[in-house]
LUMPADO-179097 format. One record per residue: chain; x, y, z of N, C-alpha, C in turn. Coordinates in steps of 0.02 Angstrom, whole numbers. Each point is the difference from the previous one (the first is absolute). Layout:
NODE   unit      n_X      n_Y      n_Z     ca_X     ca_Y     ca_Z      c_X      c_Y      c_Z
NODE      A        X        Y        Z        X        Y        Z        X        Y        Z
...
// end
This chain:
NODE   unit      n_X      n_Y      n_Z     ca_X     ca_Y     ca_Z      c_X      c_Y      c_Z
NODE      A     -376     -827    -1203      -53       51        0       16       71       10
NODE      A      -10       83      -39        0       24       24      -31       45       36
NODE      A      -48      -31        5      -86       48       42      -36      -63       38
NODE      A       46        3       59      -41      -40       54      -58        2        6
NODE      A      -50      -45       27      -65       26       22       -5       34       89
NODE      A      -64       36       33       10       16       53        7      -72       46
NODE      A      -31      -56      -12        3      -33       19       81      -26       19
NODE      A       34      -14      -61       61      -58      -16       30       47       41
NODE      A       12       90       -9       38       28       32        6      -17       86
NODE      A      -59       -6       35      -10        4       68       12      -72       30
NODE      A      -30      -49      -58       40      -67       36       73      -14       17
NODE      A       40       31      -86       72        9       14       23       39       50
NODE      A      -35       57       43       30       26       53       -2      -49       61
NODE      A      -63      -37      -12        4      -37       93       49      -52      -23
NODE      A       16        2      -74       48      -69       -1       67       20       22
NODE      A       29       62      -21       48       49       16        1       -6       69
NODE      A      -61       16       42       29       35       44       10      -69       37
NODE      A      -30      -78        5       37      -37       26       42      -13      -13
NODE      A       42      -17      -56       69        0      -19       39       48       60
NODE      A        3       38       -1       27       48       51      -24        7       71
NODE      A      -40      -54       27      -21       -4       52       49      -79       32
NODE      A        4      -21      -86       30      -70       14       84       11       29
NODE      A       10       68      -59      100       20       31      -19       13       85
NODE      A      -63       57       22       45        3       47       15      -36       40
NODE      A      -79      -69       -1       -1      -53       60       63      -31       -6
NODE      A       24       -9      -31       71      -53      -19       51       45       42
NODE      A       14       33      -44       28       48       44       -8       18       70
NODE      A      -17       -5       29      -54       16       62        6      -64       61
NODE      A      -31      -21      -40       -3      -75       56       98      -29       -3
NODE      A       32      -16      -68      107      -11       24       12       69       36
NODE      A      -15       62       -5       34       31       49       -3        2       57
NODE      A      -62      -22       29      -21      -19       77        7      -67       33
NODE      A       35      -30      -61       35      -67       37       81      -15      -13
NODE      A       15       36      -26       73       31       -4       41      -15       51
NODE      A      -54       25       90       28      -21       47       16      -86       29
NODE      A      -52      -30      -31       -1      -67        4       57      -36      -43
NODE      A        9       -1      -76       32       -7      -49       66       -3       38
NODE      A       32       75       32       61       -4       22        0      -55       64
NODE      A      -60       25       60       36      -85       35        9      -50      -28
NODE      A      -41      -15      -12      -19      -96      -45       69      -13      -28
NODE      A       39       41      -38       69        0      -35       71       16       39
NODE      A      -29       27       77       54       31       33       41       39      -33
NODE      A      -18       68      -47       41       45      -39        9       46       47
NODE      A       66       15       -9       37       83       18      -56       52      -48
NODE      A        3       59       58      -32       59      -36       29       22      -93
NODE      A       62      -28        6       48       23      -63      -17      -56      -48
NODE      A       11      -54       23      -25      -67      -28     -106       12      -38
NODE      A      -33       15       45      -53       17      -33        4       56      -15
NODE      A       32       39      -25        1       69      -51       28      -24      -39
NODE      A       36      -74      -15       33       -1     -101     -101      -29      -24
NODE      A      -22      -53       58      -73       -9      -32      -17       39      -36
NODE      A      -14       54       32      -54       81      -13       18       32      -71
NODE      A       59       44       35       48      -14      -73      -17       -8      -51
NODE      A      -24      -92        0      -10      -33      -58      -60       24      -16
NODE      A      -44        8       24      -97        7      -43       33       73      -33
NODE      A       32       52       33       14       30      -53       52        5      -66
NODE      A       36      -34       13       68      -23      -47      -92      -30      -55
NODE      A      -28      -53       11      -48      -34      -31      -38       72      -39
NODE      A      -15       25       58      -56       63      -32       24       51      -59
NODE      A       93       10       24        0       20      -59       22      -17      -80
NODE      A       32      -58       25      -16      -52      -58      -21       -6      -57
NODE      A      -69      -29       48      -65       -2      -39      -27       67      -23
NODE      A       14       49       17      -40       61      -35       72       -4      -88
NODE      A       51      -16       -3       17       14      -51      -29      -59      -76
NODE      A      -28      -29       42      -55      -54      -64      -97       26       26
NODE      A       -3       29       47      -58      -11       10      -44       42      -50
NODE      A       16       60      -31       10       51      -31       -3      -13      -77
NODE      A       28      -43        6      -15        3     -119      -39      -91       16
NODE      A       -8      -11       59      -49      -59        0      -74       13      -20
NODE      A       17       74       43     -114        8       14      -11       38      -90
NODE      A       54       53      -12       11       20      -45        4      -65      -69
NODE      A       38      -48       -5       -9      -38      -47      -78      -51      -24
NODE      A      -12      -14       67      -66      -57       -1      -73       42       23
NODE      A       30       67       64      -61       48       12       -7      -28       73
NODE      A      -40       51        3       26        3       89      -67      -50       17
NODE      A      -42      -22      -24      -63      -44        0       21      -79       28
NODE      A       23      -35      -70       49      -57       -5       51      -20       67
NODE      A       35       69       -2       47      -17       70      -41      -16       78
NODE      A      -15       65       17      -54      -11       69      -35      -56       24
NODE      A        9      -43      -39      -49      -55       25       74      -60       21
NODE      A       16      -17      -46       43      -30       23       80       44       29
NODE      A      -20       38       25       47       26       55      -16       29       49
NODE      A      -75      -10       -3      -39       -6       89       26      -65       36
NODE      A      -24      -44      -33       17      -78       15       50        8       16
NODE      A       72        8      -26       48      -23       -3       15        2       39
NODE      A      -31      109       16       33       16       53      -36      -26       78
NODE      A      -36      -26      -19      -42      -15       75       28      -76       26
NODE      A       29      -29      -54       26      -94       41       72       18        2
NODE      A       52       48      -16       63       39       -2        6       25       75
NODE      A      -53       -8       46        3       42       75        4      -48       19
NODE      A      -41      -63       13       27      -53       13       89      -22       38
NODE      A       23      -27      -61       47      -41       20       50       16       32
NODE      A       36      110       13       -3       15       71      -14      -39       49
NODE      A      -62      -16       12      -10       -9       85       26      -72      -16
NODE      A       -8      -19      -21       56      -82      -15       60      -19      -12
NODE      A       55       75       -4       70      -16        1       -5      -27       48
NODE      A       63      -58      -26       30      -30       56       86       31       40
NODE      A       22       51      -68       65       21       47      -29       84      -56
NODE      A       64       25       20       27       64      -40      -15        7      -45
NODE      A       71      -44      -30      -15       25      -79      -44      -52      -36
NODE      A      -50       -6        9      -63      -41      -32      -38       60       17
NODE      A      -14       36       72      -54       67       10       40       71      -56
NODE      A       42      -11      -23       27       51      -36      -36      -34      -67
NODE      A       13      -60      -16      -24        2      -81      -72        8       22
NODE      A      -35      -22       28      -69       14       -4      -15       58       15
NODE      A       27       47       29      -26       87       11       31       11      -69
NODE      A       59      -15      -23       28       38      -76      -70      -34      -59
NODE      A      -41      -42        5      -48      -36      -55      -56       47       27
NODE      A      -18        1       63      -54       37       -3       -1       65      -18
NODE      A       50       52        3       33       62       -1      -18       -7      -86
NODE      A       24      -28      -11       12        4      -80      -84       11      -37
NODE      A      -40     -112        9      -58       40        1      -52       41        3
NODE      A       20        7       61      -43       74        4        4       50      -32
NODE      A       84       30       -6      -26       45      -52      -52       21      -71
NODE      A       22      -74      -21      -57        0      -48      -50       18        1
NODE      A      -30      -35       56      -66        9       32      -16      103        3
NODE      A       32        4       49       10       93        4      -17        9      -59
NODE      A       61        6      -61        0       53      -67      -98      -33       -1
NODE      A        2      -64      -19      -51      -18      -74      -61       59       48
NODE      A      -29      -22       53      -37       18       42        0       67      -14
NODE      A       53       26       19       -6       88        1      -27       19      -60
NODE      A       56      -25      -63      -45      -16      -70      -52       -2      -32
NODE      A      -26      -32       36      -61      -15       -5      -64       44       25
NODE      A       18       13       48      -12       61       41      -28       45      -30
NODE      A       58       13      -22       -2       73      -61      -49       11      -62
NODE      A       -2      -57      -22      -44      -19      -74      -88       36       34
NODE      A        4      -56       61      -76       24       29        0       48        9
NODE      A       50       34       36       -2      102       21      -21       10      -48
NODE      A       16      -12      -84      -12       44      -57      -74      -31       -3
NODE      A      -25      -41        8      -60      -38      -35      -42       27       59
NODE      A       -3       15       59      -18       52       28      -22       82      -16
NODE      A       51       25      -12       42       47      -22      -10       51       69
NODE      A       -3      -12       68       17       49       51       55      -41       61
NODE      A       37       23       25       49      -41       41      -21      -62       45
NODE      A       29      -74      -15      -34      -34       51       81       -9        5
NODE      A       52        4      -12       57      -48       38       16      -10       89
NODE      A      -24       57        2       35       11       65      -51      -33       74
NODE      A      -58      -29      -27      -35      -57       45       58      -65      -10
NODE      A      -20       19      -53       66      -91      -12       42      -11       46
NODE      A       29       45        4       59       18       65      -14      -26       57
NODE      A      -80       48       38      -29       -8       53      -18      -64      -12
NODE      A      -23      -60      -55       -3      -83       18       69       -1        8
NODE      A       18        1       13       83      -17        5       28       -2       66
NODE      A      -28       52       24       19       25       79      -55      -37       35
NODE      A      -73      -14      -19      -55       -9       41       29     -118      -24
NODE      A       60      -17      -41       14      -58        6       42      -24       28
NODE      A       21       70       14       81        7       30      -14      -34       83
NODE      A      -33       22       30      -27       -2       48      -51      -49       29
NODE      A      -43      -15      -47      -32      -97       25       63      -31      -45
NODE      A       53       -1      -15       28      -49       12       58       -8       50
NODE      A       -4       79       36       65      -15       56      -72        0       60
NODE      A      -59      -15       16      -40      -17       33      -39      -48       -4
NODE      A        3      -48      -44        1      -60       -6       70      -78       26
NODE      A       63       59      -24       60      -41       17       25       34       86
NODE      A      -49       51       29        0       -5       54      -59      -32       59
NODE      A      -41        0      -48      -24      -74       46      -28      -66       -1
NODE      A      101      -26      -59       27      -52        8       55        7       36
NODE      A       11       59       14       70      -18       48       -6       19       70
NODE      A      -84       -6       30      -57        1       23       21      -66       43
NODE      A      -26      -37      -49      -20      -65        9       62      -67       -7
NODE      A       43       22       11       76      -20      -25        1      -45      -62
NODE      A      -31       20      -68       27      -49      -31       44       31      -51
NODE      A       23      -22      -66       55        6        8        4       59      -87
NODE      A       42        3        8       17       60      -73      -14      -34      -65
NODE      A       23      -47        1      -15      -47      -64      -81        5      -17
NODE      A      -45      -18       58      -63        0        5      -32       42      -14
NODE      A       17       46       21      -47       70        9       22       53      -83
NODE      A       63      -13      -22       30       34      -98      -47      -72      -22
NODE      A      -27      -58        3      -39      -71      -27      -96       37       -1
NODE      A       -5       -3       53      -67       21        8       18       69      -42
NODE      A       13       29       10      -18       86      -26        5      -14     -106
NODE      A       76      -31      -19       -1       22      -68      -57      -77      -31
NODE      A      -26      -37       24        2      -58      -24     -100       24      -25
NODE      A      -29        3       41      -54       43      -19      -15       48      -48
NODE      A       74       67        1       17       48      -34        5       -3      -79
NODE      A       31      -52       14       56      -52      -72     -105      -25      -39
NODE      A      -37      -28       29      -59      -32      -39      -52       56      -26
NODE      A      -19       32       66      -22       76      -24      -10       49      -69
NODE      A       62        5       17       66       20      -83        5      -47      -57
NODE      A      -36      -46       -6      -32      -18      -72      -67       19        1
NODE      A      -47       -3       56      -60       49      -29      -19       67       -8
NODE      A       86       32       56      -22       96      -48        2        7      -43
NODE      A       70      -52      -36       50       17      -51      -68       -5      -91
NODE      A      -48      -24       37      -56       -6      -51      -53       90      -14
NODE      A       20       10       40      -23       79        4       41       55      -35
NODE      A       53        2      -25       50       38      -15      -44       20      -76
NODE      A       40       79       -8      -14       12      -58       18      -32      -45
NODE      A      -31      -30      -56       16      -51      -87       83       48        2
NODE      A       43      -51      -14       75       28      -44      -17       35      -79
NODE      A        6       34      -36       -9       44      -52       39      -24      -39
NODE      A       51      -41       -5       35      -53      -40       11      -66        0
NODE      A      -25      -34      -30       30      -67        5       70      -30      -18
NODE      A       23      -39       62       67      -29       24       54      -34      -66
NODE      A      -37      -29      -39       60      -21      -65       11       48      -42
NODE      A      -44       49       -8       29       84      -27       14       56       30
NODE      A        3        3       42       18       68       68       82       11      -36
NODE      A        3       52      -20       92       15      -37       17        3       96
NODE      A       57       -8        4       44       13       55       41       66       -9
NODE      A      -39       42       59       19       55       28       73       25       -9
NODE      A       38       42      -14       61       36      -25      -12        8       97
NODE      A       98        4        2      -18        0       91        3       75      -15
NODE      A      -39       24       73       30       66       35       21       19        5
NODE      A       19       71       -8       73       40        1        6       23       72
NODE      A        7       -5       42       26       36       75        8       92       -2
NODE      A      -47       24      -33      -29       47       17       31       84       47
NODE      A       25       33      -17      -14       64       41      -74      -24       43
NODE      A      -34       13      -36      -69       22       46      -25      -79       44
NODE      A       12      -43      -18       -6      -56       24       42      -33       68
NODE      A       55       47      -13       83      -11       62      -58       24       39
NODE      A      -24       72       -3      -16       23       25      -77       25       67
NODE      A      -22      -59      -54      -71      -24       51       27      -67       31
NODE      A       51      -33      -26       30      -48       55       32       48       62
NODE      A       26       40      -12       20       52       39      -66        6       68
NODE      A      -50       26      -35      -49       47       62       -6      -59       28
NODE      A      -23      -83      -39      -19      -55       42       46      -28       69
NODE      A       60        9      -48       48      -16       63      -10       55       58
NODE      A      -11       55      -29      -18       27       60      -40        4       52
NODE      A      -45      -20      -29      -68      -16       55       22      -61       16
NODE      A       33      -66      -45       10      -61       55       30        1       46
NODE      A       48       43        2       48       23       43      -25        7       73
NODE      A      -46       33        0      -55       41       81      -39      -71        8
NODE      A      -10      -36      -66      -60      -58       51       58      -58       21
NODE      A       66       25      -25       13      -57       31       34       27       75
NODE      A        7       51        2       52       35       51      -52      -24       63
NODE      A      -91       21      -17      -48        2       37        6      -52       32
NODE      A       -3      -80      -30       17      -60        1       24      -31       62
NODE      A       88       48      -12       31      -39       40       12       56       43
NODE      A      -23       71       27       41       49       13      -30       36       58
NODE      A      -84      -12      -16      -43       44       30       -4      -18       62
NODE      A      -11      -57       38       -2       -6       48       56        4       36
NODE      A       84      -11      -42       52       20       42       -6       70       33
NODE      A      -14       43      -37       -2       53       36      -59       42       26
NODE      A      -55      -41        4      -44       -4       64       13      -27       64
NODE      A       36      -29      -19       53      -51       81       32       37       -8
NODE      A       92       32      -33       39       -7       42       -8       98        8
NODE      A      -15       -7      -41       33       98       15      -97       16       56
NODE      A      -50      -21      -31      -38       46       22      -23      -47       80
NODE      A       41      -59        3      -28       -4       42      -79      -40        5
NODE      A      -18      -29      -70      -55      -40       37       -3      -50       60
NODE      A      -61      -35      -23       -2      -69       33        6      -39      -63
NODE      A       16      -90       10       14      -21      -56      -87       15      -53
NODE      A      -19       -4       49      -85      -44      -20      -18       88      -58
NODE      A       17       71       53       -9       41      -50       25       21      -49
NODE      A       69      -48      -11       45       37      -52       -5      -52      -41
NODE      A      -54      -55       -7      -31      -38      -40      -38       18      -44
NODE      A      -52       62       28      -55       39      -52       39       23      -52
NODE      A       72       53       11       37       34      -43      -37      -64      -82
NODE      A       24      -48        5        8       -7      -76      -78      -38       -3
NODE      A      -39      -17       36      -58      -33      -17      -40       83      -26
NODE      A       -6       30       40      -43       67      -21       37       26      -77
NODE      A       63       12       -9       23        3      -53       -3      -45      -64
NODE      A       -8      -74       17      -53      -49      -45      -85       -8       -5
NODE      A        0       21       48      -80       30      -21      -25       61      -23
NODE      A       60       44       -9      -12       58       -6       -3       -3     -123
NODE      A       51      -60       20       10        2      -67      -44      -32      -32
NODE      A      -40      -48       10      -40      -49       -3      -83       70      -25
NODE      A       17       39       63      -72       27      -10      -12       58     -101
NODE      A       96       25        0       34       46      -20      -29      -35      -72
NODE      A       27      -41        4      -17      -20      -96      -58      -33      -23
NODE      A      -55      -25       41      -51        1       -1      -39       56      -33
NODE      A       11       37       28       -1       72       14       23       35      -74
NODE      A       61      -12      -21       30       51      -54      -45      -18      -88
NODE      A      -40      -51        0      -18       13      -51      -31       59      -18
NODE      A      -56        3       57      -31       61      -18       48       55       19
NODE      A       44       21       44       50       28       -9       35       36      -69
NODE      A       29      -50      -37       14      -17      -62      -28       31      -47
NODE      A      -80        2       18      -69       27      -54       -1       58       11
NODE      A       -5       37       54      -10       43       29       69       75      -14
NODE      A       58      -32       13       44       52      -30       50      -35      -29
NODE      A       14      -51      -41        7      -18      -29       89      -22        3
NODE      A       15      -46      -30       74      -17       19       60       36       40
NODE      A       12       64      -38       52       36       10        1       24       75
NODE      A      -82       26        7       -1       59       83       -1      -52       51
NODE      A      -33      -83      -29       -7      -36       64       81      -19       14
NODE      A       32      -15      -51       79      -36       30       27       46       38
NODE      A       10       78      -39       44       71       39      -38       -4       50
NODE      A      -93       -8       34      -27       28       55       35      -41       45
NODE      A      -23      -68      -30       37      -76       31       61        1       21
NODE      A       22       19      -18      100       17       20      -11       44       62
NODE      A      -43       56      -23       19       48       60      -39       10       47
NODE      A      -32      -67       14      -42      -23       66       62      -48       25
NODE      A        9      -31      -61       48      -87       53       59       45       42
NODE      A       17       55      -46       71       55       33      -34       21       62
NODE      A      -23       55       -4      -56       20       70       41      -42       64
NODE      A      -75      -64      -47      -18      -57       67       53       12       49
NODE      A       65      -48      -37       54       -7       27       34       42       44
NODE      A        5       57      -31       26       35       19      -26       31       72
NODE      A      -46      -23        6      -51       16       40       22      -41       74
NODE      A       16      -59      -43        5      -19       53       90       -8       47
NODE      A       23        4      -57       79        8       25       17       88       51
NODE      A      -52       41      -24       14       72       24      -25        3       90
NODE      A      -49      -29      -16      -63       26       55       30      -47       48
NODE      A        7      -63       17       44      -46       51      -29      -40       33
NODE      A      -95        6       -4      -48      -22       46       -3      -46      -26
NODE      A      -45      -71       31      -10      -68        3      -73        5      -75
NODE      A      -62       45       59      -46       -8      -29       32       59      -86
NODE      A       15       38      -25       11       33      -41       38      -38      -52
NODE      A       48      -20       37       25      -66      -32      -27      -20      -64
NODE      A      -70      -69       47       -3      -29      -40      -50       48      -42
NODE      A      -38       51       -7      -57       31      -20       45        5      -79
NODE      A       76       16       18       45       27      -54        3      -48      -41
NODE      A       26      -70       30       21      -62      -37      -73      -24      -56
NODE      A      -60        9       46      -67        5      -28       13       33      -91
NODE      A       -8       94       32       15       26      -85       41      -21      -28
NODE      A       56      -28       34       51      -24      -68      -29      -45      -41
NODE      A      -29      -56       45      -33      -51      -36      -40       30      -74
NODE      A      -26       26       24      -88       32      -20       26       27      -70
NODE      A       83       22        9       16       44      -76       68      -37      -28
NODE      A       11      -37       21       23      -65      -35      -60      -56      -53
NODE      A      -60       -5       37      -27      -36      -17       -7        1      -77
NODE      A       -9       55      -11      -36       15      -95       51        4      -44
NODE      A       59       -8       26       53       15      -56        7      -66      -65
NODE      A       36      -42       26       -6      -57       -5      -29       -5      -78
NODE      A      -64      -18       60      -31      -22      -81      -34       54      -16
NODE      A       36       43      -25       -9       77      -47       80       -7      -52
NODE      A       50      -20       23       28       -2      -24       26      -60      -55
NODE      A      -61      -65       26        9      -61      -25      -43        1      -59
NODE      A      -55       20        7      -75       31      -57       31       48      -65
NODE      A       64       47       51       28       56      -76       56      -65      -51
NODE      A       22      -43       49       57      -17      -34      -50      -46      -61
NODE      A      -53      -46       25      -39      -16      -25      -13       12      -72
NODE      A      -20       69       -4      -54       14      -56       59       59      -31
NODE      A       54        3       43       91       54      -70      -14      -61      -67
NODE      A       17      -21        7        0      -68      -63      -69      -65        2
NODE      A      -42        8      -17      -69      -36       11       42      -88      -32
NODE      A       51        0      -64        0      -65      -11       89       -7       26
NODE      A       23       33       36       65      -32       46      -25       39       30
NODE      A      -79      -34       50      -26       20       83       41      -56       66
NODE      A       18      -29      -25       14      -88       13       78       25       46
NODE      A       59       41      -63       37      -14       -1       -1       74       62
NODE      A      -19       64      -33       10       62       30      -25       11       93
NODE      A      -35      -61        1      -48      -11       81       99      -42       -2
NODE      A       24      -58       -5       37      -41       42       75       37       -2
NODE      A       11       53      -47       32       31        6        6       65       72
NODE      A      -57       26       -6      -19       38       61        7      -23       53
NODE      A      -23      -77       -3        0      -33       66       74      -25       47
NODE      A       44        3      -27       57      -39        8       27       78       30
NODE      A        1       35      -35       28       46       54      -45       18       49
NODE      A      -59        3       -8      -14       25       43      -15      -57       57
NODE      A      -18      -34       16       13      -77       44       64       -5       46
NODE      A       57       33      -59       76      -24       60      -24       60       58
NODE      A      -44       46      -32       -9       38       83      -35      -12       61
NODE      A      -47      -82        7        5      -36        4       48      -59       84
NODE      A       56       17      -56       39      -36       12       77       41       36
NODE      A        7       47      -31       61       37       15      -21       57       83
NODE      A      -73       -9      -16      -43       92       54       28      -20       59
NODE      A      -25      -69       46       32      -14       56       94       16       15
NODE      A       25      -39      -55       69       22       20       23       44      -28
NODE      A      -25       56      -32       17       68      -11      -18       45       74
NODE      A      -72      -33       31       25       31       80       19      -16       15
NODE      A       -5      -54       21       50      -35       64       87       36      -33
NODE      A       20      -14      -49       56       26      -19       34       83       18
NODE      A      -56       43      -15      -14       52       18       10       44       79
NODE      A      -73      -57       36        9      -16       78       65       -9       50
NODE      A       55      -13      -30       58      -34       39       49       88      -15
NODE      A      -48       23      -53       61       95      -17      -39       28       33
NODE      A      -54       -2      -10      -55       79       33      -47        6       51
NODE      A        1      -92       -1      -60        1       63      -50      -12      -32
NODE      A      -58      -50       22      -63      -26      -49      -44       46      -11
NODE      A       -1       68       43      -50       54      -17       32       35      -80
NODE      A       78       26       37       16      -16      -89      -31       -9      -64
NODE      A       41      -55        4      -15      -59      -43      -83      -10      -20
NODE      A      -31       11       60      -94        2      -43        3       70      -31
NODE      A       48       27      -20      -19       68      -31      -19       24      -84
NODE      A       56      -76       15       -1      -12      -92      -67      -30      -20
NODE      A      -14      -42       17      -65      -27      -40      -29       78       -8
NODE      A      -25       50       43      -12       86      -21       12       14      -48
NODE      A       48       -4       -2       50       33      -62      -27      -24      -72
NODE      A        9      -91       -8      -29      -23      -15      -58       22      -27
NODE      A      -64       -6       36      -71       33       -4        0       54      -37
NODE      A       57       51       17      -36       70      -41       49      -22      -86
NODE      A       65       -6       -1       13      -34      -40      -61      -32      -75
NODE      A      -33      -52       63      -71      -10      -32      -45       35      -32
NODE      A       -5       87       35      -74       38      -14       43       49      -63
NODE      A       65       -2        5       39       19      -45       -6       -4      -51
NODE      A       -1      -74      -34       15      -46      -62      -58      -24      -38
NODE      A      -78       45       42      -55       -8       -4      -17       -2      -60
NODE      A       20       64      -52       -6       27      -69       22      -70      -43
NODE      A       36      -35       27       27      -49      -50      -93      -46      -14
NODE      A      -18      -11       39      -48      -52       11      -74       40      -50
NODE      A        0       80      -49      -36      -12      -26       25      -38      -73
NODE      A      -92       -6       -4      -25      -46      -68       30       43      -63
NODE      A       29      -51      -48       43        3      -48      -56       27      -45
NODE      A       11       51      -52      -60        9      -45       65       -5      -67
NODE      A      -65      -46      -64       33        5      -35       38       48      -38
NODE      A       32       -2      -33       48       63      -52      -73       17      -80
NODE      A       19       71       -5      -57       21      -36       42      -21      -74
NODE      A      -57      -15      -52       45      -15      -40       57       70      -50
// end
């Protein structure tokens, strides 16, 4: 079906919004129960890091297959089983009795996570084309809301002194069940699976690599904010621990608000100007937080940093999915493979640089990367078909 009705497009949008919430909720629930898993298995920090790296390894490995799977069968046929599998795959890490089994369970979760991530973003691009206006940013806003909901549920279970396994099962089982219902409202596939030609492997073009690097730069900033904002406020600006925690909370809230405003802004300014302005806003916000050296100003700067970063990855994924619609899954997977490395590498990059040039100096790196994103915004200009 090439021209879905308005009702079909709206139903598909609600379904994909749910899948973004699902991925955010499973990630948030797991992240909030990591301390409980560490305690239950008596893991050192180094041992725990092996498990956390297993998620990244599974994600990167899964991306190698997720794009071709999505392009071969169509995103609509991949999203629902991937969502059910993701919701169920988050449960075993909560019950893993040993470190090797925890590593295996987290690798599997990361691997399956990749299929859902690519397929739902690819389907989101299809829905965006059906709407004829930007909607990708709101999908990523739903991911942020899901993360907050998953973390809140995990916090409640931790307060009730319930196990990590019970937390993840309570989150995962209902999400898996509801995925079956939500999947019925996706846009119908355009090609029968028995006759769909297997797509050729997409090449790593210079444009794809550049989009991956832009996503990487944005996610380095997100990773740095997660791990280092509170440390900067507490150790360098001498805020109390409670006030220091506000740094990431304000950043995260600003990210969520910015993503829900991003579609309107993309429609008004276009992806090129939006990413340009967003990159400059992120750089200015973070540099303000670092240069003024006062707690209230720093917290406000982190809010601007979050607002600036919020719209960049959705615009990059949308551009990747539209660059070559026949290979949208592979394009998104390639960009995501490079980009998600930023979440893993970001905290380590900042930590390593801080050992050499102090933490405030190291945090200039994400500000410079934000300026790079602004300078690279022209690459997001929609392609125009060649004239005959």
